[in-house]
N, C-alpha and C positions, 0 to 999 in steps of 0.2 A: 763877347757880350752875350748875356743871357737873354734870349728872346722872350722867355716867359715873364721877365720883369716888366715888360711894357704893359700899358693899360690901353686897350682899344675899345672905346665906348662911343656913344652918340652917333653922329653922322659918319664918323670914321669907321665904326663897326658896321653900320648899315651898308656903306659903300664896299667895304672889303668882302662882306658876305654876298652882296649883290653881284660881285664879279663872277660868281658861279654861272650866272646867266651870260656874261660876256664870253667866257670860255666855251660854254655850250654852243651859243650861236656862232662864235668864231670857228669852232670845230666843224659845224655843219657847212659854213661858207667855204672853209678851206677845202673840204671834201667836194663841194659843189663846183668850185672853180678849177679843181685839179682832175676831175674824173676823166675828162677827154684826154688830158696829157698822160694819165696812168694807162688809159685804154690803148692809146697809140704806142706807148713805151713797152707795155707788157703783152700787147696783142690779145686782149681779152674781149669777150663778147658783150653784147648789150645785157644779157641775162646776168653775167658776172658783175657788170656795173651795178645792176639792180641789187645784187647780193651785197656788194660793198655798202651801198646806201642803206639797205635794210638792216644790216648788222652794226651800223655805226651809231654815233650820238644822236642821229636823227630818228632812230626807231628802236630795233630790238636790243641793241647794246644798252641804250638808256633805259629801256623797259626793265631789263634784268637788274641793272643797278638800283633802280627805284624800288623794285620788289623787295630787296633786302635792306636798302638804305633807309627807307622810311621807318620800318619797325625798329631797326637798330638805333635810329635817332630818338625814338620814344623810350627805348629801354635804357640807353647809356647816356643820353643827353645830346643836345644840339651841337655842342662844341666837339664831342667825340668824332663826329663825321669830319669836321674841318681839320682835325689833326692828321688824317691819313688820306682823304680822297684825292687831294691835289697831287700827292706823291705818285699815286697810281696814274692819274691823268698825265703827269709829266713823262712818265715812262711810255705811255701810249703815243703822245705826239712826237716824242723823240724817235720812237721806232718808225713812225710814219715818215718823218723827215729823211730817214736814211734807208727806207725800204728799197730793196733791189729786185723784188719779185712779188707776185700776187699774194702768196702765202704770208709774207711779212706784212704786207699792206692790210690784208684782212685781219690779222692778229692785232695790228695797231689800232684799227678802227673799232674793233670789239673792246679792247682795253680802255680806249678813250671813252667810248660810249658808256661802259659800266661805271666809270668814275663820274661822268656827268650825271648819270641817272641817280647815283647815290647823293650827289651834292645839291641838285636843284630843289627837290622838295624840302630839304633841310634849310635851304636859304630862305625860301618863302616863309616857312614856319618861324624861323628865328627873327626875321625882320618884323613880321607882324606882332610877335610877342613882345618885342622890345620897343615898338613904336609908340609915341604918344597917341592917345585915343582920338584926339581931334585931327591928327595928321597921319593916321594909319595908311590911308590910300597914297598919300604923298611919299611915305617911306617905302611901302611896297612897290610903288611906281618906280623907285630907284632900280629895282631888279629889272623891270621892263625897260628902263632907260639903258641899262647895261646890256640887256639882250639886244637892243636896237643898235647900240654903238658897235657891238661885235661885228655884225654884217657890214655896217658902214665902212669900218676900217678894213675888214676883210676884202670886200669888193674893190675898195680903192687901191689896196696893195696888189690885188690880182690884176687890175688894169695897168698899174705902173710896172709890174714885173712880168707882164704878158710876153714881152720880147725874149725873156729868158726861158720860156717854156716850162718844162718840169722842174728845172732848178728854181724858178720863181715860186712854184708851189711848195717846194721843200723849205724855202725861206719863210713862207707864211706859217707853216707848221712850227718852224723854229721860233718865230715870234710868239706863238702861243705858249711854248715852253718857258720862255723868259717871263711873260706876263704871269703865268701860273706860279712860277718860283717866287716872284715878288709878292703876290697875293698870299701865298702860303706863309711867307715870313711875317707879313703884317698880321695875319689871323692868329698867330701864336699868342698874341696879347688879348684875345677875346675873352670876355667873361661869359660864363654859362647863362642861359636864359633864366631870369629870375622866376618867371611864371612856371617854367618846367621844374625848377628846384622846389617850389612851394606846392605845386599841384600835380605834377607828372611823375615825380620820382618815388613817391610813397605808395607802394603796391597795396598795403593793407587799407590805407585810407580810400583808395580808389574802389576796392571791393566793397567797402562799407557805404560808399557814396552813391549818388544818383547816376553817374556817368558810366559806371562799369569798370572792368579791368583795363589794364594798359595794353596798347598795341592792337594787333589784328583781332584778338579774342574780344576785347571790349568794343572795337569798332563794329563788328557784325552782331553784337548782342542787343542793339537798340534799333527800333524801326525808324526813328528820326534820323539815324545815321544812314540807313539804306536809302531813304528819300533824298538826302543831301548828295549821296554818291551818284544817284541816278541823274539828278539835276545838273550837278557840276560836271560829271562825266559826259553827259550829253552835250553840254556846251563845248567842252574841250575836245571831245572826240570828233565832232563834225567839223569844228573850225580847224583843228590841228591836222586833220587828214588833208585839208587843202593847203594849209600853211607849210606842212612838212614837205609836200611835193614841190611847192613853189620855192621853198628855201633851198632845196638841193638840186632841183631839176629846172629852175626857171631859165637858165641859159639855153636849155634845149627847147623850152617853150618859145622863147624869143626867136630861136633859129627856125622853128616850125612856122612862126608868124612872118618870117621873111628877113629878120635881122641876123646876118651870118657872121658879123665881126665879133670876135671874142671880146675885144676892148669895148665895143659899143654895148654889148650885152652887160658887161660888168659895170659900165658907167650908168646904165639904166638902173641897175640894182643899187648903185650908190645913191641915186635919186630916191628910190623906194625907201631905203633905210634912213636917208636924210629926212624924208617926210615923217617917217616913224619916230625918229628921235625928237623932232620938233613937236609932233602931236602928243607924244608921251609927256614931254616937259611942260608945254604950254596948255595942253588939254587935260590929260589924266591927272598929272601930279598937282596941277593948280586948282582943278575944279571937282574932282571926284569926292573930296571930303565936304563939298559945299552945295553942289547941285544934285538933282535927281540922278542917282546912279542908273536907274532903269532907262531914263531918257538918253543919257550919255552912251550907254551900251548899245541901244537901238540905233543911234546915229552912226556909231562906229561900224556896226554890223551891216547896216544898209549901204554905207560907202564902199565896203568891200564887195558886196554883191554887184553894185553898179559898175565898179572897176572891172570885174571879170566879164560882165555883159558887154561893156565897151570893147574890151580886148577881143572877144569872140565875134561880135557883130560887125566891127569896123576894122578888121584886120587889114583889109585892102588899102586903108588910108595910111598905113606905114607908121613912120616915126611919131606923128602927132597922136595917133591912137595909143602907142606904147607909152608916150610921155603922160598922157591922161591917165592911163592905167596905173603907172608907177606912182603918181601923186595920190590917187584915190585909194589904192591898196596900201600905200605907206601910211596915210593918215588913219585908215581903218585899223591897221595893226597897232597903232599907237594908243588908241582909245577904245579898243574893242575887246574881243573875247579873252585873250591871254592875260591882259592887265586885270580884268575883273575876275577871271578865274583864280588867279594867284591871290587876290584879296579875299574873295568869298570862301575859298578853300581853307584859308587860315581862320576864318571867323565862324564857320558853321560846324566845326568839330571841337570836342573837348580836348583839353591839354594832353591827357594821357595817350591819345591816339591821333593827334592833329597831323603829325608827320606821316604816320602809317596810312591815314586816309589819302594823303597826297601821293604817297608811294604806290598805293593800289590803283588810283586813277591814272597816274603817270604810266604805270605798267600797261594798263588796258589800252590807253590812247596810243602810246608809242608802238605797241604791238600791232594795232590796226594800221598805223602809218607804215610800219614795216611790211605788212602784207601787201599793201598797195605799191610800195616801193619796188617789190619784186617785179611787178608787171608794168609800172608806169612808163619807163622808157619804150618798151615794146608797144604798149597801148597807144602812146602818143605817136609813134612812128607808123602804126598800122591804121589808125582811125583819123588822125589829124586833130587840130586844135578845136574845131567846133564840137565834136563829141565829148572830148575830155573837158572842155570848158563848161559845157552844159552840166556835166556830172558835178564839177566843182561848185557851180552856182547853186545847184540843188542842195549840196551839203551845207553851204553857208547859209542858205535860207532856213534850214532846220535849226541851225545854231541860233539864228536871230529869234526865231519863234520861241524856243526854249527859254532864252534869257529874258525876252520881253514879257512872257507870261509868269515866270516863277522867280524873278529877281527878288532877293531877300531885302528886308528893311533892317539893316544892321548899322547904318551910318550913324556916327556920333556916339556909339555905345562901346563900353569897355568889353574886352573878351569875356570877362567874368559875368557881366550883365547878359551878354548874348547866351552864354552857357546856362545861366539860371533860367532864362526865358525858354530855352529849348529842352532842358533836361530837368528843371526843377532845382530847388536849393539843395546843396549837399548837406546831409546830416553831419553833425559833429562826430569826429572819429573817436573822441573820448568824452567822458562825463565825470564831473566831480561829485556827483550825488553820494556815492558810497562813503566818501571821505568827509563831506560836509555834514552829513546827518547820520552818524552811526547810532545804533540802537542804545548804546550806553549813555549817550548825551541826553537822550529824551527821557530818561528815568531819574535824572539827578534832581530836578527841581522839586 
């Protein structure tokens, strides 16, 4: 059967593209739940554990992939990324599943991270460009939903397979290989983004227009783009620095707080991501197209701050405190920074460099996450939860303030309308004047 003969459109296309977020989050959770097993099996240090985390899909690996994936997506089209990125991803997770030493494992994490980094900015771009104007947040929220289901299933599998130890972790990586293979097959029927074909592929039209050239060159040629990069990068940087550590090191945080059971830690994370899935579907996807986006963002950000304050201030209360944290942090993640970042990042940049902008920001943010990942396990062990928790609360507070003050008013507008408001109308690339009014016709009468 010729896979190219299938037609993947509408919600099927949205879901297949959104699965980039499932495999990204699933990779991070597979790493998070297996690090202790790898550490024991290979006899590696806490610093080596930090290195694995820093170079994975959670940080530097994804940063490198995004740095070239975004510009390639603008140059060759959104579909071009989907033709190849999952093949690289499958090679990475398969290598992790069969790793027999630290070097193999490190290579696997880097390969997986690069593939994830190339695919995620392209997915947010494609979904936003293909979504109906009045349901853009709902469609973009599908990526957030997939990003939430990945950890939900990952932690559930980790809890169920915990008795198998490292073998259970290898099975989790194997399941990611199977999911990626199915998604890759479905994606072969995707159509190219219509907006990119009309507005992003013609280099000469871009140079003549108001938005500038394609890719990185055009992105940094306009002040309005720099402002948007600072705003969105600020939100995502401060929030993801917290979420990145929580995503991959949360079992260690629970252990520091007094919960030493690996199964208990994983079940708490199942609760976190179950709350995130529910909040994404019943909160962001249902209301972000209809209510004040600024208000919804602030509510989500505030719940996250309260959750971490509760965990730090009432650690001695044990399980009730952790349950409260899990629900608050989970709901916050569902309607907070990442959901709105993925929406606004697709709205505030012109088509010729929409993916490049997301690649740049993803690179910067995941690099910062990687730098902290080097030292987070050691910092947590040396200073304890109160110091680390206060640091994380401070970062989340900055993200709340940035979003509350500078949230854009793009709701209900087409991407073309937003582009015209921000850049001005594009001049026509060609004119019929020389043909319509040649000098010889004016002298005949």
